[in-house]
Structure formats: structure tokens, C-alpha cells
C-alpha positions in Angstrom: -2.3 -29.6 -21.3 -0.4 -28.7 -18.2 -2.4 -27.6 -15.3 -1.7 -24.6 -14.1 -1.5 -23.9 -10.5 -1.8 -20.6 -8.7 2.3 -19.6 -9.2 2.0 -20.0 -13.5 -1.2 -18.6 -13.4 0.3 -15.4 -11.2 3.2 -14.9 -13.8 1.4 -15.2 -16.8 0.8 -12.1 -18.8 -2.2 -10.4 -21.6 -0.6 -11.3 -24.9 -0.5 -7.4 -25.1 1.5 -6.7 -22.2 5.9 -6.9 -23.3 8.2 -7.1 -20.6 11.3 -4.8 -21.3 15.2 -5.1 -21.3 15.4 -3.5 -18.6 12.4 -5.4 -16.5 13.4 -6.1 -13.1 11.2 -7.5 -10.2 12.6 -6.7 -6.7 11.0 -6.6 -2.6 9.6 -4.2 -0.6 8.1 -4.1 2.3 8.2 -0.5 2.5 6.1 1.9 0.4 6.5 5.8 0.8 3.7 8.1 -0.2 4.6 11.4 -1.7 1.5 13.1 -2.8 2.1 16.2 -5.5 -0.5 18.9 -7.3 0.4 16.7 -10.6 0.7 12.5 -9.0 1.5 10.3 -7.2 5.4 8.9 -6.3 5.8 5.6 -4.6 9.0 5.2 -3.0 9.3 1.5 -2.2 12.4 -0.3 0.3 13.0 -2.4 2.2 13.2 -3.0 5.7 16.6 -4.0 7.4 18.7 -4.1 10.6 22.3 -2.4 10.8 25.0 -4.9 11.4 27.2 -2.6 13.4 24.7 -1.4 15.9 21.5 -3.4 15.2 19.3 -1.3 14.5 16.5 -1.0 11.9 16.7 1.2 8.9 14.6 1.3 5.2 16.7 0.8 2.5 14.9 2.5 -0.4 15.7 1.0 -3.9 12.6 2.5 -6.3 10.3 5.1 -7.2 7.6 5.4 -9.0 5.4 7.9 -10.3 1.9 8.1 -11.3 -0.8 10.5 -12.2 -4.0 10.7 -9.7 -6.2 9.0 -12.5 -3.9 6.3 -12.2 -3.6 6.1 -8.5 -7.3 6.1 -8.1 -7.1 2.4 -10.7 -4.4 1.2 -8.8 -6.1 1.7 -5.1 -9.5 0.3 -6.5 -7.4 -2.7 -8.0 -5.6 -3.1 -5.0 -8.5 -2.9 -2.5 -9.7 -5.8 -4.9 -6.4 -8.0 -4.5 -6.6 -7.8 -0.8 -10.1 -8.6 -0.4 -10.0 -11.4 -2.5 -6.6 -13.2 -0.7 -8.7 -12.0 2.9 -11.7 -13.8 1.4 -10.0 -17.1 0.5 -6.8 -16.9 3.2 -8.3 -15.2 6.3 -8.0 -11.6 7.5 -4.8 -10.1 7.3 -3.6 -9.0 11.0 -1.8 -5.5 11.5 0.6 -5.8 14.5 -0.6 -2.8 16.7 3.2 -1.6 16.7 2.2 -1.2 12.5 -1.0 -0.1 12.6 -1.0 3.5 11.4 -1.7 6.3 13.8 -5.7 7.5 13.9 -5.9 12.0 13.4 -7.0 14.5 15.7 -10.2 16.0 14.8 -8.8 19.6 13.7 -9.4 22.6 16.0 -10.1 25.2 13.7 -13.3 25.2 11.8 -13.0 24.9 8.0 -15.2 22.1 6.2 -12.3 21.1 4.3 -10.4 19.8 7.2 -13.1 18.8 9.1 -13.7 16.6 5.9 -10.5 15.4 5.4 -10.6 14.0 9.1 -13.7 12.0 8.7 -13.0 10.3 5.5 -9.3 9.2 7.1 -11.6 8.0 10.1 -14.0 6.3 8.3 -11.5 4.4 6.0 -9.4 3.6 9.0 -11.9 1.7 10.7 -13.3 0.0 7.2 -9.9 -1.1 7.0 -8.9 -1.9 10.6 -12.4 -1.6 12.5 -13.1 0.3 15.6 -9.9 2.1 17.3 -9.4 0.8 20.6 -9.0 3.7 23.5 -6.6 2.7 26.0 
């Protein structure tokens, strides 16, 4: 019996999954999120440098829209994947240049905007720690 390595175990699929004829595996180090009332569109791309002027750009190559129910389930499973990876390999350090910006407290008294601000601030602190004030 062949021993499973992390690489072979990762590529194994449950018996109920089948890959279509047009299945392809692509690399992305950029994801752009486009929310709507019905779904969340994720547009994947790769950061590259333009050889003409050596300026960075993102070459987008694939877009997938998922309903909000699937987005919530993906969020759960993605959080588990990252958490387990960090338990096994150590914390993933986000460079300051890639750190998501903090949001400003809304100036009006709209309770929904205040709730959104508090939620984003709480999640940012949960993921990246307390913001550094310079």
C-alpha cells in the first residue's frame, strides 16, 4: 500500500466529486470581490510587472460568482484552512504594504453604518491584531 504524502492527500477527491472535461487549475495571488444583492463575484488574477516600464499590474483571468449561502460556507471553511495551516506552520505574517486599511468611524448616526464599522474593526483586529497608530 502506497503511503500518502501531504501532496498526494491534498489532490485526492471524495468519490462523489468528478472533474469536468474543461477543468483547469490556475494560480491567483489577487482576488477582487464584487458583491450584489444576489451573489458574490470573485475575480482572480496574478500580480505581474510590465516589462516596458517595470510597473506592477494585476492580470485578471477568472471570475466566479457564488450565492451568499455558498460564500458564507466558503468563509467558514477558508477560515478553518488558514487556522489549521497556522497551527501547523506558524502565523502568516501580512506585510505592512498589503495590510487591509482600517475603516473610519462613520460621521452620521446611522445605526447600520455604525454596526458595519464595528464589525469590520472587530474582524480586522481578530485577523491582524490591534492597529498600530503612527
